[in-house]
C-alpha positions in Angstrom: 10.3 -17.6 23.5 8.8 -16.5 20.1 5.3 -17.9 19.3 3.4 -17.9 16.0 0.3 -15.8 16.1 -3.0 -17.6 16.2 -4.7 -18.4 12.9 -7.5 -16.1 11.9 -6.0 -13.0 13.5 -6.2 -11.1 10.2 -2.6 -10.0 10.4 -0.6 -9.5 7.2 2.5 -11.7 6.9 4.9 -10.3 4.3 4.4 -8.1 1.2 1.0 -7.4 -0.5 1.2 -9.1 -3.9 -0.3 -7.8 -7.2 -0.3 -4.2 -6.0 2.2 -1.4 -6.2 2.3 2.3 -5.1 3.6 5.5 -6.6 3.6 9.2 -5.9 1.1 11.2 -8.0 0.8 14.9 -8.2 -2.7 16.4 -7.9 -3.0 20.2 -7.9 0.7 20.5 -7.1 0.7 18.2 -4.1 2.2 14.7 -4.0 0.1 11.8 -2.6 0.7 8.1 -2.4 -1.6 6.1 -4.8 -2.2 2.4 -4.7 -2.5 0.6 -8.0 -3.6 -2.9 -9.1 -0.8 -4.6 -10.9 -3.0 -6.7 -13.2 -5.4 -4.2 -14.6 -3.3 -1.0 -13.9 -6.4 0.5 -12.2 -5.8 3.0 -9.4 -7.4 1.7 -6.2 -6.9 4.2 -3.3 -5.0 7.4 -2.4 -3.7 8.8 0.8 -5.5 12.1 1.7 -2.7 13.7 3.7 0.3 14.6 1.7 2.6 14.1 4.7 1.2 10.5 5.2 3.7 7.7 5.0 3.5 5.2 2.2 1.3 2.1 2.3 2.8 -0.7 4.4 3.9 -3.8 2.7 3.1 -2.5 -0.9 6.0 -2.3 -3.3 7.0 1.0 -4.9 7.1 1.6 -8.7 
């Protein structure tokens, strides 16, 4: 029987809103970069170029 998780478990349910991700090239290598949708500011970048994209964040 499926059970809902307890409240306060800090687990994400569904997609992350107001954020998107795109691949950027830095020194010839592609990395996933997270971006704030409202201000357009870049927030974070994956260090490893083979790393998978961010989970639950839409792609541009």
